[in-house]
C-alpha positions as a Markdown table, in Angstrom:
| # | Residue | x | y | z |
|---|---|---|---|---|
| 1 | Met | -11.4 | 33.8 | -11.6 |
| 2 | Ser | -14.1 | 30.4 | -11.1 |
| 3 | Glu | -12.0 | 27.6 | -9.2 |
| 4 | Val | -12.1 | 25.0 | -12.4 |
| 5 | Val | -9.9 | 27.6 | -14.1 |
| 6 | Lys | -7.8 | 27.9 | -11.1 |
| 7 | Lys | -7.5 | 24.3 | -11.2 |
| 8 | Lys | -6.7 | 24.5 | -14.8 |
| 9 | Phe | -4.4 | 27.2 | -15.0 |
| 10 | Thr | -2.4 | 25.8 | -11.6 |
| 11 | Asn | -2.5 | 22.1 | -13.6 |
| 12 | Ile | -0.5 | 24.3 | -16.3 |
| 13 | Gln | 2.0 | 25.7 | -14.4 |
| 14 | Ile | 3.0 | 22.5 | -12.8 |
| 15 | Asn | 3.1 | 20.9 | -16.1 |
| 16 | Met | 5.1 | 23.5 | -17.3 |
| 17 | Gly | 8.0 | 23.3 | -14.5 |
| 18 | Ile | 7.5 | 19.7 | -14.7 |
| 19 | Lys | 8.8 | 20.1 | -18.5 |
| 20 | Lys | 11.6 | 22.3 | -17.4 |
| 21 | Glu | 12.9 | 20.6 | -15.0 |
| 22 | Leu | 13.1 | 17.3 | -16.7 |
| 23 | Glu | 14.5 | 19.1 | -20.1 |
| 24 | Arg | 17.4 | 20.7 | -17.9 |
| 25 | Ala | 17.4 | 17.0 | -16.3 |
| 26 | Ser | 17.9 | 15.7 | -19.5 |
| 27 | Tyr | 20.9 | 17.9 | -20.8 |
| 28 | Glu | 22.6 | 17.1 | -18.0 |
| 29 | Leu | 22.4 | 13.7 | -18.2 |
| 30 | Ser | 23.3 | 13.8 | -21.6 |
| 31 | Thr | 26.7 | 15.4 | -20.7 |
| 32 | Tyr | 27.6 | 12.1 | -18.9 |
| 33 | Phe | 26.1 | 9.1 | -20.4 |
| 34 | Asp | 26.3 | 7.9 | -24.4 |
| 35 | Glu | 24.2 | 6.8 | -27.1 |
| 36 | Arg | 24.2 | 3.7 | -25.7 |
| 37 | Val | 22.0 | 4.8 | -22.7 |
| 38 | Pro | 18.6 | 4.9 | -23.4 |
| 39 | Met | 17.6 | 8.5 | -22.0 |
| 40 | Thr | 14.2 | 7.5 | -21.5 |
| 41 | Arg | 15.1 | 4.7 | -19.2 |
| 42 | Ile | 17.0 | 7.2 | -17.4 |
| 43 | Leu | 14.1 | 9.3 | -17.5 |
| 44 | Gln | 11.1 | 6.9 | -16.6 |
| 45 | Thr | 13.8 | 5.7 | -13.8 |
| 46 | Met | 14.6 | 9.2 | -12.5 |
| 47 | Val | 10.7 | 9.8 | -12.6 |
| 48 | Asp | 9.4 | 6.6 | -10.7 |
| 49 | His | 12.1 | 7.4 | -7.9 |
| 50 | Cys | 10.3 | 11.1 | -8.1 |
| 51 | Met | 7.1 | 10.0 | -8.2 |
| 52 | Asp | 7.9 | 8.1 | -5.0 |
| 53 | Asp | 8.8 | 10.8 | -3.3 |
| 54 | Ala | 6.8 | 13.3 | -4.4 |
| 55 | Lys | 4.3 | 11.0 | -2.9 |
| 56 | Ala | 5.5 | 10.4 | 0.2 |
| 57 | Ile | 6.0 | 14.6 | 0.7 |
| 58 | Ile | 1.9 | 15.2 | -0.3 |
| 59 | Lys | 1.1 | 12.9 | 2.2 |
| 60 | Lys | 3.1 | 13.9 | 4.9 |
| 61 | Glu | 2.2 | 17.6 | 4.6 |
| 62 | Met | -1.7 | 16.2 | 3.8 |
| 63 | Asn | -1.3 | 14.7 | 7.6 |
| 64 | Phe | 0.4 | 18.1 | 9.0 |
| 65 | Glu | -2.5 | 19.7 | 7.8 |
| 66 | Gly | -5.2 | 17.5 | 8.8 |
| 67 | Lys | -4.3 | 18.1 | 12.5 |
């Protein structure tokens, strides 16, 4: 398999995993909140916080590999 195909396949797997986790989180959150709280706002806040954490993890891992 070429590197381009491997990268696209990996990206698809990552995207499917993200979608699955967002669906799970959305379902779990729906049991706590009512319709007056927009679910998109809640999920956007979660994504923003998770992105910061994910970037920190990636940066930390890349620093370990570089040493």
